[in-house]
Structures are given as C-alpha cells and as structure tokens.
N, C-alpha and C positions, 0 to 999 in steps of 0.2 A: 907198510901194508893195511896188516893186519889193526894197527890204530884206527887208520880211515875208515875202513870196516864197521869196525866197532860204534864208532862215531854215527855211520849209516845208519846201524840197527836201531841206534837211541834215538834219533832222531823221527824215525818212522814210529816207532813205540809209542812216541811224545803227540806225532800227528794222528794217530789210530784213537788214541784217548781225548782227544780235542774232541773230534769228530764225533766220538760217540756219546760225549757229554749234550754237544750241540743237539743229536737226536732226541734226547728225551724231552717229552710233553709236559707243556707246564700242566701244574696242580690246578684243577678248579676246586672252588669252595662254594657248598649250599650256604644261600644265606641264612642265619640264624635268627628265628623269631625270638621276642623276648619271653622270658618264663612267663607261664601260666596264660598266655593266649595263643587257643588253638588256631590252624591255621584256615578254619571256616572263618572266623574273627578277626583276623588277622587285618590291618588298615588295607585298603585297596585304593586304588588312583580311583580319583573322582571324574566321573563322566558330566560333562556340560548339560546341564540341568535345562528343559524343554521349556520356552516362557510362554505363558498362559496366555493366549489369545481372545483379545477383547473384540466384540464384531464393534465395526464403527462403522454411521449412518453419515450421510449428509444432512445437512440442516434442514433442505428444503424436503418436504414430505412427499410421498411418492404420489405418482398421479391416479386418479381411477377412474372409472367411466359410471361411478355411483351418483346419483343424483342428488343426496345430502350426507355431509360427513363431520365428524365433531373427533377429536382427540384430545382429551382432558389428565390431569393428574387426578386420578382417583382419591386422593386424600386431601388438596388443597382446592382443588376444582380450577388450577391455573389450566389455561386453554393453550394450548400447543398449533393444535390446526383447525381449520374449521372451511367447510365449502355450503354453500347454500345452508349454514345452519339453521336461519327462521323460517327455510320454507315450508307451509303447513303439509302436512301429508299422513295417510294412512301409517300405521304404526304395526301392523298386524299384532304379531304375536309379542311382539317386544315387551308392549304394553302390559303382559303378565309380569312384571317385573314390578308393577306398584300394585298389583291384585296380590301376590306376594309378600309385599312388604305390608302393606295393610294386615293382612293373616299374622304376618310373624309378629308383628309388632303387638299384638292384642293380644298375644301368649295363649296362656294355658291348651299348648298344643298336645297333650296326651288326651284332650277332650274326645269323645266318641262321636261322630257325626254322622247321623240316619238319610240315605241318598234318598232323596222326594221325588216322582215321578218329573216335573218340571227343570230338575238337572239334567236330566237326558236328554232334554230337546238343544242339541247340539251337533253340528256338522260342520266339516268332514270328519276333523281328528278327534277321535273319541277312546277313551279307554275301557268304555262298555261297562260301566257301572250301573249295577242294576237297584229301580227303587226297592227302597226294606233292607238294603244292604247297610251294613254300621262299618266305620273306618275311624281309626284315630286321623284327627288333624295333621299332625305331622306327617302320615303317610300319604294324605292325599298332598298336601304341600309339597312334596317330593317329587310327585310323579308330575305334577304340574311344571315344576322346574326342569326337571331331566328330558320328559318326553313331550311335554304342552297339549293336554287333551282337554278340549275346549267343555266336555261335560265336567271335566274334574273341577275347572276354573268356575262354571256356574252354580257346582255345589260348594266350593267353598265362599262364593260371593252370598249366596243365598243362606249358607250358614251366619255369615257376619251379619248380615245387614236385614236379613228378613226375606230380599227379593233382588232380584240384578239392577233392577231400575233405583234401588233405595244405594246398593251398592257402589253404582257408576255416581251419586253424589259423594262417597264416601270416599272415592278416586279424587274428582274434581278437587273436593277441600284438600285434600292431602298434596295434591299436586300443586297448588294455590300457595299452600302453608310453604314447601319446599323452594316456592319460586318458581315452577315451571308453570308461568302464567301465560304462556300461547299454545295451550290443550284443553281440548274438552272429549273428554270419555264417555261412552253409553253402555260400553259392555266391559266385562272383566277378561275379555278371551283375544278381543281385536278382531275378531269377524266386520267385515265392512257394515257399516252403518251411513246413514247421510247424516253430515254433523260432527263426524267423529274423526278425530287427526289430532296430531300432535307435531314436532318438530325435533332435528336432532339434536336442538340446544337443550331443549326442554327434558329430552329423555336422558341425556348426558348427567342432568340433575339429577332425575329420578334413580338414575342406574348409581350414583354418587351415594345417594343414599341407602341403597340396596348393597352396596357394597361394604358399607360401615357396618352392615348388620349381619352376626355371626352367624345366626342360623341360618340364612341368607346363602352366605356364603361356604360355610359347609356342605350346601346342598349342590349349587351351580358348579363346584368342580369337579362333580363325581362322574365320570366317564359312564357307568352305569349301574343299575341296583336292579332287586329283584322286587316286584311288586307282588304281595301275596292278597288276593281276591275274598270275599268273605265266604266264597264255597270252600276255599283251601287252594285252590289252584291257584300258581304263583305263575308271572310272566317276567323275563328279564326285558328293560328297560334301557334300552340305548339313548346316551344324551344326544341332541339334535347337534349340537355344535361340534363340529369336524374340527374346529380349530385346536380342539384341547388335544387332538391326538397329532396335530400338525407339529403345534407349538411347545416345549416341556413348559416353559413358564408364562402361558394361558392359563388364568385359574377359573374360567367363567365367561360370559353369562347366559345370553338366553336369545332365542333365533327367533325368527318371523316371517312368514309368507301369507302373501294372499295376490289375487292376480292385479288389483288395486295399489296395493303398496311396492310389488316386486320383491324381492328378498332382502332380506334385512338381517342385520345381527348388531347385537351388542356385545363387546367381547372386553374383557379383562387380563389381564399380565401383571405381574410383579417380578422384580429382581432386587437386590439391598438396593437399597435407599431411594425405591421408587417403586408407584403402583400407576398401572395407566387403564383409563377404559378409553376405547373405541368403539362410535356410533357410523353404521354404514346402513342408510336406507336408499331404497330404492336402485338394489343390482343385477347384475344378472345369475343364473346359477351357478356357473363355474365362477365368475366373477367376484363372488361375496367373498367367498373364503380366500381366495386371493388376495384381495383388495386387504382384508382386514386382517389379514397376517403381517402383509406388509407395513400396515400401518400398526400396528401392533409393536412389532419389531422397534420400528423406526422411533416409536414414542418413548419406547424402553433405552434405545443405545444411542441415541441422538447426541 
C-alpha cells in the first residue's frame, strides 16, 4: 500500500513539472541590423512607384467655332491641322508679331528712341507715352509684345522706317520674303483699314519666324513686366495672353481683337521633342481661350 502511494506521488510530481514547462512563453528575438547601419537608414520595403501619367489625345483635332485655324510644328513648319487657313481676314494685333520681328532683327535694341507727336495718334489701346519722352528700343518692344499698345507700335514703326507708311512697306516685303504671300499690311498695329488683311496660314509662317527669334521668345513668355515711364513713374503690364496662365507649357505669343477681326490669338507651346504654334482667328470672347488651349494641348500631345 505504501509503495502504491509513493508511485502516485511520483506520477503527480512529474505531471506538474511537465505542465509548468508547457506554460513557459516562447522567447522573442528582436531582429539585429548589420553593424554600422543606423535604424533610420536600414533597408525598408519598397512601395510600388506611381507611374507618370502622360496625356493622350485623339488624332482628330478638337472642333472650334473660330473662323480660321492653323496648327503647325514651330520648328519644321509641318501642318497638323487647318481650317479655312487661306481665307483673307483682319488680323488685328496679331500682326504686331511681324512689327516686332522687323524691329528685333534690326538690332541695336539699347538705342534711345524719342517719341514724336505723330506716334501718339492711336486709339483705343495706348500706353500714353508722351511726345519728347525718350525710351530704349528694347523697353518699347517689351511693352508692345506684352500689353499691345498701339501708340508704341507706331513709335517703333516710325523709328525704324521714318513713317508708318514706309514701315508698312517693310512689313509686306518681310512677309513676302518669309513666304506669307497672301497678306497685305497697311499699319504696324492691326487697327482696321480697307485693304489690310492676312490669313491663318500666313500668320503661322510669320509666327514661326518670330518663334525662332530669341529676343521675341524671351519677351512673349513673360506673364507681366514693369514699365518705367520717362517721368520715373512705373506701371505693371500684364500679358494679354491668358493661355500663359492656363497651360504651364504655353510660352507665348500674341493676342488681337477688333470688331472686324473678332477675337484672335497666336499661341505657342513646347514640351521635350515638340514645339507647336496655333493660330486662331475670328473667335468669340470666351471661345478664344478655350479653343486655343484645346488646340495647343492637342498639338503637343496627340
């Protein structure tokens, strides 16, 4: 009986010990970093990179309500789209690109220009430069391309050729030289005159030449500039081209409006490997920005 009791005690002791061992929690080990590598620089799991999204557009150009349209490669001149491109139309202030091109190519842009009374005879958009005031040619050229004042256009034209009429002859000769043979210019600012006209195709040719000029390119991309009058007074001039603010890849060029021409815009833009010029003539006030933006985006990304 005593031997049986001893065996019972022994078995119970063994079972308690085994139960105690099974309840012992497993030891956890902290991962060890390689020596010399701090915790902040230790390798981490890489997250999947977000792919860069490239805009895609149809091969068909967006429809517009503009009277005439041209979309070309700004480098080669290749035509991507045209609509009534050879219809003669008033060009309004878009023809100031030709005025600017002639002035820029003549050079000597630091030469002082004295304003004459005849220069101030222009309406309705004026910078109000005064007869007798003196400005550097480059300052007048910047104001012309950013804010489009008609008195500045007359001043630059008279300075270059002696008179507005003689400068118009220079404009026609330059246009013909470039291959813009279906235009006739009578003044440097685009104010309406009987017998003055151009086409979307001709303006695209002129714009291509202007785009290749580094002086013009450096000005038409400016969203604004500060003009200092001869009196010392300054005025901030905001670029009339609203597409510059709408599209980050727009880099110029020139607006225009008269009742005869409607709303007009020559716009340029660039991305790696492609430069585009868009000419939109005879559009509505709201439509000009929408149409030009859509055509410029299409031309760059189609």
